[in-house]
C-alpha positions as CSV (number, residue, x, y, z in Angstrom):
1,M,24.1,-5.2,3.4
2,L,20.4,-4.9,4.5
3,E,18.4,-7.2,6.8
4,I,14.7,-6.7,7.3
5,R,13.2,-8.4,10.3
6,D,9.5,-8.9,10.7
7,I,8.4,-5.4,9.9
8,H,4.8,-4.2,10.1
9,T,3.9,-0.9,8.4
10,Y,0.5,0.9,8.4
11,I,-0.8,3.7,6.2
12,G,-3.4,5.3,8.4
13,E,-5.4,2.4,9.7
14,S,-4.6,0.2,6.7
15,Y,-2.3,-2.7,7.6
16,I,0.1,-2.9,4.6
17,L,3.2,-4.7,5.5
18,Q,2.4,-7.8,7.6
19,G,5.6,-9.2,9.0
20,V,8.0,-8.8,6.1
21,S,11.5,-10.3,6.4
22,M,14.2,-10.5,3.8
23,E,18.0,-10.2,3.3
24,I,19.9,-8.3,0.7
25,P,23.6,-9.5,0.6
26,K,26.3,-7.0,-0.3
27,G,27.1,-6.8,-4.0
28,N,23.9,-8.6,-5.0
29,V,20.9,-7.6,-7.1
30,V,17.8,-8.7,-5.2
31,A,14.4,-8.5,-7.0
32,L,11.1,-8.0,-5.3
33,L,8.2,-9.1,-7.4
34,G,4.4,-9.0,-7.0
35,R,1.2,-7.6,-8.5
36,N,0.1,-4.0,-8.1
37,G,-1.0,-3.0,-4.6
38,V,0.6,-5.8,-2.6
39,G,3.0,-3.5,-0.6
40,K,6.2,-3.4,-2.7
41,T,6.4,0.4,-2.8
42,T,5.4,0.6,0.9
43,L,8.4,-1.6,1.7
44,V,10.7,0.7,-0.3
45,S,9.2,3.7,1.6
46,S,9.8,1.9,4.9
47,I,13.4,1.2,4.2
48,I,14.2,4.8,3.1
49,G,12.2,6.3,6.1
50,F,9.2,7.8,4.4
51,R,6.8,5.3,6.0
52,P,8.1,4.5,9.5
53,V,7.6,0.9,10.6
54,R,5.3,0.2,13.6
55,T,7.2,-2.8,14.7
56,G,10.2,-4.8,13.5
57,S,13.8,-3.9,12.5
58,I,15.7,-2.7,9.4
59,L,19.4,-3.2,9.7
60,L,21.9,-1.6,7.3
61,E,25.3,-3.3,7.8
62,G,24.1,-4.2,11.2
63,K,22.9,-0.7,12.2
64,E,19.3,-0.2,13.1
65,I,17.8,2.4,10.7
66,S,14.0,1.9,11.2
67,T,13.8,4.8,13.7
68,L,15.9,7.3,11.7
69,P,14.5,10.1,9.5
70,A,15.0,9.8,5.7
71,H,17.8,12.3,5.4
72,R,19.9,10.4,7.9
73,I,19.2,7.1,6.2
74,V,20.4,8.6,2.9
75,R,23.6,9.8,4.6
76,L,24.3,6.2,5.8
77,G,24.4,5.0,2.2
78,I,20.9,4.3,0.7
79,G,19.9,5.9,-2.6
80,L,16.4,5.9,-4.2
81,V,15.1,5.7,-7.7
82,P,11.4,6.2,-7.0
83,Q,8.4,4.8,-8.8
84,G,7.3,7.3,-11.4
85,R,10.8,8.9,-11.6
86,R,9.7,12.0,-9.6
87,I,12.1,14.3,-11.4
88,F,11.5,18.1,-11.2
89,S,10.0,18.8,-14.6
90,S,10.6,22.6,-14.4
91,L,14.4,22.2,-13.6
92,T,17.1,21.3,-16.2
93,V,19.0,18.1,-16.1
94,D,21.9,19.8,-14.5
95,E,19.6,21.4,-11.8
96,N,17.9,18.0,-11.1
97,L,21.3,16.5,-10.4
98,E,22.4,19.4,-8.2
99,V,19.3,19.0,-5.9
100,P,21.0,16.4,-3.6
101,Y,23.9,18.9,-3.1
102,K,21.7,21.6,-1.7
103,G,21.4,20.0,1.7
104,P,24.0,18.7,4.2
105,L,24.4,15.5,2.3
106,R,27.5,16.1,0.3
107,S,30.6,14.1,1.2
108,E,33.8,12.9,-0.3
109,R,31.9,9.8,-1.4
110,D,29.6,11.7,-3.8
111,F,29.5,11.3,-7.6
112,S,29.9,14.4,-9.6
113,T,27.5,15.3,-12.3
114,E,30.3,14.6,-14.8
115,R,30.5,11.0,-13.5
116,V,26.7,10.6,-14.0
117,F,27.2,12.0,-17.6
118,Q,29.8,9.4,-18.2
119,I,27.3,6.7,-17.3
120,F,24.5,8.3,-19.2
121,P,26.0,10.3,-22.2
122,A,22.5,11.1,-23.5
123,L,21.9,13.2,-20.4
124,K,25.0,15.3,-21.1
125,E,23.7,16.1,-24.5
126,R,20.5,17.4,-22.9
127,K,21.9,18.8,-19.7
128,D,20.3,22.2,-20.3
129,H,16.8,20.8,-21.2
130,R,14.1,20.8,-18.6
131,G,13.0,17.5,-17.1
132,G,9.5,17.7,-18.5
133,K,10.9,17.9,-22.0
134,L,12.8,14.6,-21.8
135,S,11.7,11.3,-23.2
136,G,10.6,8.6,-20.8
137,G,13.9,6.8,-21.1
138,E,15.9,10.0,-20.5
139,Q,13.8,10.7,-17.4
140,Q,14.6,7.3,-16.1
141,M,18.3,7.9,-16.7
142,L,18.0,11.2,-14.8
143,A,16.1,9.6,-11.9
144,T,18.8,6.9,-11.7
145,G,21.6,9.4,-12.0
146,R,20.1,11.4,-9.1
147,G,19.9,8.2,-7.0
148,L,23.6,7.6,-7.7
149,I,24.8,11.2,-6.8
150,S,25.6,10.3,-3.2
151,R,27.3,7.1,-4.2
152,P,25.1,4.8,-2.2
153,K,26.0,1.4,-0.8
154,L,22.5,0.3,-1.5
155,L,20.3,1.6,-4.4
156,L,16.5,1.1,-4.2
157,M,15.0,1.0,-7.6
158,D,11.2,1.0,-7.7
159,E,9.7,-0.1,-11.0
160,P,12.5,1.4,-13.1
161,S,11.3,-0.3,-16.3
162,E,7.8,1.1,-16.1
163,G,6.7,2.7,-19.4
164,L,10.0,2.0,-21.2
165,A,10.2,0.5,-24.7
166,P,11.9,-2.9,-24.9
167,L,15.2,-1.5,-26.2
168,L,15.4,0.9,-23.2
169,V,14.6,-2.0,-20.9
170,R,17.6,-3.9,-22.2
171,K,19.8,-0.8,-21.7
172,L,18.5,-0.5,-18.2
173,G,19.5,-4.1,-17.6
174,K,22.9,-3.4,-18.9
175,N,23.3,-0.5,-16.5
176,I,22.2,-2.5,-13.6
177,R,24.7,-5.2,-14.3
178,S,27.4,-2.5,-14.6
179,F,26.4,-1.0,-11.2
180,K,26.7,-4.5,-9.7
181,E,30.2,-4.8,-11.1
182,Q,31.1,-1.6,-9.2
183,D,30.0,-3.3,-6.0
184,L,26.7,-1.5,-5.7
185,T,24.0,-3.5,-4.0
186,I,20.5,-3.1,-5.5
187,L,17.0,-3.8,-4.4
188,L,15.0,-4.0,-7.6
189,V,11.2,-3.7,-7.3
190,E,9.7,-4.9,-10.6
191,Q,6.6,-6.3,-12.4
192,K,8.4,-7.4,-15.5
193,L,9.3,-10.9,-14.6
194,S,11.7,-11.7,-17.5
195,F,13.6,-8.5,-16.9
196,A,13.9,-9.0,-13.2
197,L,15.0,-12.6,-13.5
198,E,17.6,-11.7,-16.1
199,V,19.5,-9.2,-13.7
200,A,18.7,-10.6,-10.2
201,D,20.8,-12.9,-8.1
202,Y,17.9,-13.7,-5.8
203,V,14.2,-13.0,-5.9
204,Y,11.3,-12.5,-3.4
205,V,7.6,-12.6,-4.2
206,M,5.2,-10.5,-2.2
207,S,1.4,-10.9,-1.9
208,K,-1.0,-9.0,0.4
209,G,1.8,-7.5,2.4
210,K,3.7,-10.7,3.0
211,I,6.6,-12.5,1.4
212,V,5.1,-15.7,0.1
213,Y,8.1,-17.1,-1.8
214,H,11.8,-16.6,-2.3
215,S,14.4,-18.5,-4.4
216,T,16.9,-18.2,-7.1
217,P,15.7,-16.7,-10.5
218,D,15.9,-20.2,-12.1
219,D,13.8,-21.8,-9.5
220,L,11.1,-19.1,-9.8
221,W,11.1,-19.4,-13.5
222,Q,10.3,-23.1,-13.3
223,N,7.7,-22.7,-10.6
224,E,4.5,-22.4,-12.6
225,E,2.2,-22.4,-9.5
226,I,3.8,-19.4,-7.9
227,K,3.9,-17.5,-11.2
228,A,0.3,-18.2,-11.9
229,R,-1.0,-17.5,-8.4
230,H,1.0,-14.4,-7.4
231,L,2.4,-12.9,-10.6
232,G,-0.5,-13.6,-13.0
233,I,1.7,-15.5,-15.5
């Protein structure tokens, strides 16, 4: 689904991504793990087009997308659930879900808001509530629902479990497994190791802007050196 080949990304003069390469097979959940500040969110931003890469390639189903603007990348089939949720606190749930329809993005592939409400019934009950009045878990549902509106082929989820209670993390895991069953490919950026290993098919570990390890979830779980050195566990 997605192939990242030796990308280098800068923020100003800061050299953030230093030759990152990874593959995300179609229909898989791939987890990207690492401590704060190692470049995980910058990688997500580079994929979606917010932080253009200086050199390297990003291929979506074989098509080069690293030179495209973000709105064209979204139209090609990449959705985003950003870190911190980034919902519009002054808009209602309904209005937040309608935002992606205001531009030229709508197609026959799109989810309706009713489809999102089927996935997240709690949102339907609060569809007239403003985003700022929702609980943390409800805000995460809304951010995920907004990411699903254009029915992406690949969903980027940046720290979706951040700030959630354990019960809501378990529900999030159930949703991710459900999305996978519907042939949605997911890049899951996470710090919660046990959660990521439970839902992922394959894992990458990032440190100081580089991929330093990749394996199956079981192999990482048994690798005490990598967990201690790069994940603080």
